[in-house]
N, C-alpha and C positions, 0 to 999 in steps of 0.2 A: 522652826528657825530662829537665829540669834541676828537681834536686828544691830549694828555695829554703827554709832555716829563715827563721820571723822571726826571731829572735833568735839569737845565740852564745851557752851560758849550760850551766853544768852542773847547774843544776836542768833539771826535768823542764816542759813546756813545754804549753799545752792551747788548742782550740779547743770552741767551744759547741755547743749541737745544732745537726744536720744540718739546712740551708734555715735557719739565723739570722743576725742582720745582722751580720757581723764586721765590715765596712767601715762609718763613718759612711755618711747616704744621699750626701753631696757625694764621697765615695770620698779621702778624703783619710787619714782614719786608722783602724787597728786596735785592736780591742780582744781582748786575750788573758789567759792567767790564765797565773802559774808557782807552783811548790812545788818543793821545795827534797829533799822525801822521797815523791815519789808513791802508797808505803805508809800516811802518816797521813795523818788527818784534818783535820789542824794546819796553818797557814803557807798556803792556798791565795789567792795573789796577785793582786788587779786589775793589768794595765799596758795602757798605753795607749801605738802608737807612730803614726810617720807611715807612710802606705802605700812613703816610699822607706828602710822600714826605719828613719829616724832620730825623735832625740828619742822615745826609750822614758821613760816615766814611771810608776813606781809610784803608783797612787792609794787602795787599799785593800786588806783582809786580810780573809780568810772563811776559816771550815773547813767542809771541803767534801770529797765524793769523788769521784772520777775520772768516775764515768758522765756525761756531758757537761761535764765538768768543771764550775765555777761557771755556765754554761748564759749566759754574758756575751752580751749582743748592744745593737750601738745602737737608742735609738729616734730619737733626730734627731741632727746633727751634735755635739753636747756635751752628750746623755745618755744615758747607759748604763743597761742593767740586771743586773744579777747576782745571784743563788743564794747564800745564809748559811746553812750547817746547824749555826752555833754553838747550846747551848741543848738544850731539849726536840724543839721542833718548828724544823723551815725557814724561811726566811724570803727574801723576792726583797728588795731592794735600789736604789733607783734614784737616781742621784747623777748631777749636771752635773758631769766630768771638768774645766773650765775650773776652778772657782771649787773645786771639791772637799766641796762642800755635796752632804748627802745630803737629798733630797728628800722621801724616802719608804721607811720600812722598815717592808712588811706581813708577815705571816706567814700565809703562804699556799701553794700551789701552784702554780709559774709555768708560763709558758709560750714557746713557741716565739720570738716575734718581737711588736713591736708593726706594727700596719698605721694609717696615719693622725698617729699620734704616739697611738695607743688603745691599751693595754697588755689583754690579758685576764689572767684566772687564774682557779682552780677554791680552795675551800674548801669542807675535812670538818668534823667535829664537833670533833677534833684542835683544830682553830684558833681556835674560837669565842670563847675568854676571851683570847684572846692580842693582839686590839687593841682595847686602850681608846681611843688616840687616832682610829679610826673605828667612832663607834657605830652606821652603817650600813652595816658588814659583820656583821651579826648573824642570819645562818644562814645554815645550811649551802647551795653552791651555785655558779652562777658567774656572775662579775664585769667590769667594765670600769673600767677607770682612763684616765680622757682626760687626758693631759699637758699638753694644751693649757690646758686651766682646771683642773684639778687635783680632779673629780668621779667619783664613784665612783657606776655604775649595775649594778643586779644584774638579769643577762638571765634566768636560769633558777634557780629555787629549787631545794632537793635533794628536794624533794617535787614538783613540777614536773618534774624527771628520772625523779624513779621512774615518776611516772604516764607519761611521755613513753615508757619504756622496754617498760613493761603497754601500751599503745597500739599496741605494734608487735608484741605478741607474746609478747614477751620475756620472762624471769624475771629481777626483782632478784634483788642478793646484800646482803649485811650491806655491801660497801663500794663496792656501784653509784653514790653520791654522791660519792665519791675520784675524782673524773674525772682524767683523768690528756692532756698531750699537743694543751689547748685553743690553738684557733688562728680569727682570725677571717682573710675570703677579703681580698683585697686592696685592697677600698670597704671595710669592715669594717658589711658588711649585713647578713652571715653570719655564724654561728660551729660550730667542729666542735670532737668532744671524741672522746676513747675511752674507753669505760663497760666497767666487769669484770656483766658478766650471768652466769649459770646455766649459760644454753644454750651458750655461745660460752666454752669454758676455755680453750682454746688461745689462739686470737686477739683473742677481747673482741668486741665492736660496737664499732661508729663511728658517732654521732648526731651531727646538723647540726641548726641552729635557725636558721631567718630570723626576724633580733631583730622588723623591723616587724611582720609578721605572724602569728608565732609558730607556723608551718606547720611541722613537725619532717620530717626523714628519718635512715633508720636502714639501717644495714648491716651483717647479722650475719654471724660469722667474717669481720671483714674482712680486706681487703689491711695490710700494716703501713710502720708510717713514713710515714705519709701525711704528704701539703703540699699546699695549693693547688696545683691548677692556672691556675685565674683562675678568675672569679668565681662560676661554677656546678659547674665540675667539680674532683674529686682527682686528683695523682697518687701513685701508692702500689708497692712492691712486693707481685705475689700472689708469696704461698708456701704449700706445700702438705706435708701431714704423712703420713708414713707411717711406721707402727708405731713411734709414739712418739718420732720425728724429725723434725725439720721440715727437706725436704731444699733442697739451694743448687742443686743442678743444675736444676732443675724452676721456680727461680724465674726471675720478668723484672717487669721494668718496664711498669708500662700506665696509661692514665687512666679514669677511672670518673665516673659520672653518681653523684650526692648518694644518689641510691638502691641505686648497687651496681653497674648495667650497666656493665660493660667497653666502652668506646668504642674503644680504638687502644690497639695497644703503639707505648709509649716508647723500651724497649730491653730487655736482655737480664738476664744473671745480676746480683742487687744485693739488700741489707737494706736496709743507711739511702743512703737518697739523695737528691738533688737536682736539678733543672734550671735552663739559664740564664734570663736575665730574657725573651729572644725564645722562650723554650722552644721550640729546633732543638737543643742538646744535652744527654744528662743523665747524671749521674753517678750510681753505686751502686757500694760495697764488698763485698767478699766476706767480709762479716762471719760466718760460720760455722766452728762446732765443725769442731776435724782443719784446719783450712785458713788456707794464711798471707791476711790479710784485704786481697787487691789491692784495688786501687780500679781500675773500668772507667770510656771515658768513650765514650758512644753518639751519634751521632747520630739525632734521632727518625726512630721505625720501622724499627731497623735492631736486630734482636739482636746484631748481629758488634759490637765492639768497636771502634773507631778510635786507640785509644790503650790501655796497658794503663799503671799504678802500679803495680812491686812492692812491697809490706810484709813486712818480715821476719813471718818466723814465729813469733811468741813468745807462745807461747797461754796462760802464765800473764799476761803483761800484758794481754791483750785478756778474758779473762775471769774470772779471777782478780780480777784490778784495773779491769778492765773498763776499759778504753781504749779506745775503738772508734772506726775511720776518721770518720765522719759528713762526709764533702766535704760541701762548701756553696760556691759560685758566689760570686763576687763581685757587686755593683749591675748592674756594667757588662760582667759574663761575659768575662771578660779573665783571670781567674784561678782557680783552684779549690784551697781550702782544706782541710788534713785534719789529723788527727790520724798520727802517725807512729812508733809504738815503735821502738826502735833497740836496746834491750838490755832486760833484765827489769827494769832498774832505772831507766828513763828513756826519756820520750816526749818528742817534737817536735812541734811544731806548725809546720806546713809551708803549703810552695804552688807549684802551677806554673803559670805563665806560658800562656795559649792563643792569643799573638798572637804 
């Protein structure tokens, strides 16, 4: 398969988190990031181009490390969101890339992507005095920003989150309210989050709240790099720990209920994963220490890959500088985007065509 670079440049380029919306909903544009020196925090540039790889435009510059790049993703055809780590705590910025107008800058933990133009985020104690322009962000917890009307809604407070953990028989820790990987389901009726708890020191717990009813769900020692499969189930990688090491060869991609029941196998070895819109193809990277982080593409239900993308075995880039492949399908499923480390000093945002 031919590996295509989003742009030819001497700088390093990045896509965001696995499962992000790298292409605009209409499939006409791509958001990616560029940095001259990937070993520095400074100089992470946000760029937009057409999906035919023309009309590359630099729209903003942030400070950001390499893990998930700046988590840049489209919200609608002209609006993107990305992380900025300059200053004491990180923020996310929502920008109109046509007018270059910043619509929001909120100090909080960003999420994978918006659903129905609603963007979820989480707020821990360290963010509380950083948002004077948003007085409604006045307690730790999980929030949503509806970009259609700019309304911010608290979904669950930190105290409620702690009580939810206890109600499922798990033990909160000091940073339990500092959740990550907050994601809305496709209809934006349920929200999930990774939660740190004492009982699950390796994989953590996966919580979920049905927004209208408040009914909660919890998976202890959760599968990893979870995404919504549909409105009611997850897709994620099942991993196993053996003598302090997480095994690569026994990992596989599967579908799970909100309460952790494994419903079906979706693919074989993986770590960071994604599925196409029709949920017929799944991709996972072999991002495990000591291995080249090759990407495998699976037909649903088959642990044997139908395609393999070889990634150079550059352990320092992958683990010291935190460049993970993060495979992500385009909205129409015709492309698979990923990060491709090519030397100890460079990585390239890349894709393959699946048609």
